[in-house]
N, CA, C and O of each residue as an XYZ file, in Angstrom:
244
protein
N     283.182    -62.812    272.437
C     282.294    -63.914    272.028
C     283.107    -65.087    271.480
O     282.872    -66.241    271.836
N     284.050    -64.778    270.623
C     284.834    -65.849    269.996
C     285.680    -66.610    271.012
O     285.820    -67.830    270.937
N     286.255    -65.848    271.985
C     287.109    -66.502    272.977
C     286.309    -67.453    273.848
O     286.760    -68.559    274.146
N     285.111    -67.021    274.259
C     284.267    -67.861    275.108
C     283.832    -69.113    274.345
O     283.778    -70.208    274.905
N     283.526    -68.933    273.068
C     283.122    -70.077    272.253
C     284.272    -71.063    272.117
O     284.066    -72.275    272.182
N     285.489    -70.544    271.928
C     286.671    -71.394    271.830
C     286.889    -72.157    273.136
O     287.233    -73.339    273.128
N     286.684    -71.462    274.258
C     286.853    -72.086    275.564
C     285.839    -73.215    275.759
O     286.181    -74.294    276.242
N     284.583    -72.950    275.373
C     283.546    -73.982    275.511
C     283.867    -75.169    274.614
O     283.700    -76.317    275.024
N     284.328    -74.903    273.390
C     284.686    -75.989    272.470
C     285.831    -76.815    273.034
O     285.796    -78.045    272.978
N     286.851    -76.148    273.579
C     287.983    -76.865    274.174
C     287.527    -77.698    275.361
O     287.961    -78.838    275.523
N     286.654    -77.138    276.193
C     286.155    -77.880    277.352
C     285.364    -79.107    276.902
O     285.480    -80.176    277.500
N     284.562    -78.954    275.853
C     283.801    -80.096    275.338
C     284.730    -81.165    274.797
O     284.511    -82.352    275.037
N     285.772    -80.760    274.065
C     286.719    -81.726    273.503
C     287.432    -82.483    274.629
O     287.588    -83.703    274.564
N     287.861    -81.750    275.659
C     288.536    -82.395    276.790
C     287.589    -83.355    277.497
O     287.985    -84.454    277.885
N     286.336    -82.935    277.664
C     285.352    -83.791    278.338
C     285.117    -85.077    277.552
O     285.095    -86.167    278.123
N     284.941    -84.941    276.234
C     284.706    -86.120    275.388
C     285.929    -87.031    275.419
O     285.792    -88.253    275.481
N     287.134    -86.437    275.376
C     288.350    -87.248    275.421
C     288.448    -88.004    276.744
O     288.815    -89.179    276.765
N     288.118    -87.329    277.851
C     288.164    -88.001    279.157
C     287.155    -89.132    279.227
O     287.457    -90.209    279.741
N     285.952    -88.891    278.709
C     284.928    -89.946    278.720
C     285.381    -91.130    277.870
O     285.223    -92.283    278.273
N     285.946    -90.846    276.694
C     286.424    -91.921    275.828
C     287.541    -92.708    276.498
O     287.558    -93.938    276.453
N     288.480    -91.989    277.125
C     289.598    -92.673    277.783
C     289.091    -93.531    278.937
O     289.504    -94.681    279.084
N     288.201    -92.981    279.750
C     287.701    -93.742    280.895
C     286.852    -94.934    280.436
O     286.743    -95.931    281.151
N     286.247    -94.831    279.236
C     285.449    -95.947    278.719
C     286.330    -96.986    278.042
O     286.030    -98.180    278.078
N     287.435    -96.526    277.414
C     288.282    -97.448    276.657
C     289.334    -98.127    277.526
O     289.773    -99.231    277.206
N     289.746    -97.485    278.623
C     290.821    -98.068    279.434
C     290.504    -99.477    279.933
O     291.366   -100.349    279.814
N     289.322    -99.752    280.483
C     289.046   -101.128    280.919
C     289.132   -102.125    279.770
O     289.590   -103.251    279.964
N     288.696   -101.727    278.572
C     288.751   -102.617    277.418
C     290.211   -102.907    277.059
O     290.584   -104.046    276.780
N     291.030   -101.846    277.073
C     292.448   -102.028    276.754
C     293.108   -102.935    277.781
O     293.884   -103.823    277.428
N     292.794   -102.707    279.065
C     293.377   -103.542    280.107
C     292.915   -104.984    279.966
O     293.693   -105.912    280.190
N     291.651   -105.178    279.596
C     291.131   -106.542    279.432
C     291.833   -107.241    278.275
O     292.224   -108.403    278.391
N     291.994   -106.526    277.147
C     292.678   -107.110    275.993
C     294.118   -107.454    276.357
O     294.615   -108.519    275.991
N     294.796   -106.543    277.086
C     296.183   -106.796    277.482
C     296.261   -108.001    278.419
O     297.165   -108.826    278.292
N     295.321   -108.105    279.356
C     295.336   -109.224    280.294
C     295.083   -110.542    279.576
O     295.721   -111.550    279.878
N     294.149   -110.537    278.622
C     293.841   -111.764    277.883
C     295.040   -112.193    277.041
O     295.405   -113.368    277.029
N     295.655   -111.234    276.335
C     296.806   -111.585    275.502
C     297.971   -112.048    276.367
O     298.691   -112.973    275.991
N     298.168   -111.406    277.540
C     299.230   -111.819    278.447
C     298.987   -113.239    278.943
O     299.918   -114.041    279.015
N     297.728   -113.554    279.288
C     297.403   -114.902    279.754
C     297.638   -115.921    278.650
O     298.139   -117.014    278.912
N     297.276   -115.571    277.404
C     297.488   -116.488    276.282
C     298.978   -116.749    276.098
O     299.390   -117.888    275.876
N     299.789   -115.690    276.190
C     301.239   -115.854    276.030
C     301.807   -116.717    277.148
O     302.638   -117.590    276.900
N     301.356   -116.473    278.387
C     301.856   -117.263    279.521
C     301.478   -118.735    279.361
O     302.304   -119.620    279.587
N     300.231   -118.995    278.972
C     299.784   -120.377    278.781
C     300.577   -121.033    277.649
O     300.995   -122.184    277.765
N     300.781   -120.291    276.551
C     301.514   -120.838    275.403
C     302.949   -121.175    275.798
O     303.462   -122.244    275.465
N     303.597   -120.240    276.521
C     304.984   -120.486    276.941
C     305.050   -121.665    277.908
O     305.954   -122.496    277.819
N     304.089   -121.738    278.834
C     304.068   -122.856    279.775
C     303.886   -124.184    279.069
O     304.554   -125.163    279.402
N     302.988   -124.227    278.096
C     302.763   -125.465    277.341
C     304.015   -125.829    276.546
O     304.398   -126.997    276.481
N     304.653   -124.819    275.939
C     305.880   -125.085    275.181
C     306.980   -125.622    276.088
O     307.729   -126.515    275.691
N     307.083   -125.088    277.303
C     308.112   -125.561    278.232
C     307.795   -126.992    278.682
O     308.692   -127.828    278.792
N     306.501   -127.266    278.941
C     306.125   -128.601    279.409
C     306.260   -129.630    278.295
O     306.757   -130.732    278.524
N     305.819   -129.275    277.085
C     305.779   -130.244    275.989
C     307.067   -130.195    275.177
O     307.316   -131.075    274.353
N     307.886   -129.171    275.405
C     309.087   -128.935    274.600
C     309.944   -130.153    274.332
O     310.202   -130.465    273.170
N     310.405   -130.868    275.378
C     311.335   -131.974    275.140
C     310.750   -133.105    274.314
O     311.493   -133.832    273.655
N     309.420   -133.271    274.335
C     308.838   -134.411    273.643
C     308.380   -134.060    272.230
O     307.966   -134.946    271.481
N     308.449   -132.774    271.851
C     308.019   -132.425    270.498
C     309.093   -132.847    269.513
O     310.280   -132.662    269.780
N     308.695   -133.415    268.368
C     309.690   -133.840    267.377
C     310.428   -132.641    266.794
O     309.810   -131.726    266.248
N     311.725   -132.652    266.910
C     312.531   -131.566    266.368
C     312.855   -131.894    264.921
O     313.308   -133.002    264.633
N     312.634   -130.961    264.002
C     312.978   -131.231    262.586
C     314.472   -131.483    262.449
O     315.293   -130.628    262.780
N     314.814   -132.677    261.950
C     316.220   -133.057    261.872
C     316.861   -132.474    260.620
O     316.204   -132.268    259.600
N     318.149   -132.216    260.724
C     318.884   -131.660    259.598
C     319.338   -132.815    258.706
O     320.309   -133.502    259.022
N     318.628   -133.029    257.583
C     318.919   -134.168    256.697
C     319.640   -133.716    255.440
O     319.634   -134.421    254.431
N     320.268   -132.533    255.495
C     320.914   -132.026    254.284
C     322.260   -132.697    254.055
O     322.759   -132.708    252.930
N     322.868   -133.269    255.126
C     324.191   -133.872    254.951
C     324.071   -135.297    254.435
O     325.084   -135.966    254.226
């Protein structure tokens, strides 16, 4: 009795974990894609605007 109950509990845990993973993976991929796009846009803007941005001058001398 105990072994069968343990087996059913393990199967339920695995099933819930699989459902959670399959439900969370698209969200994780979406977050990663959005953050990647933000980084790419930020880097592109920095490269385009880079030369014209005022560089803080060293006025200590």
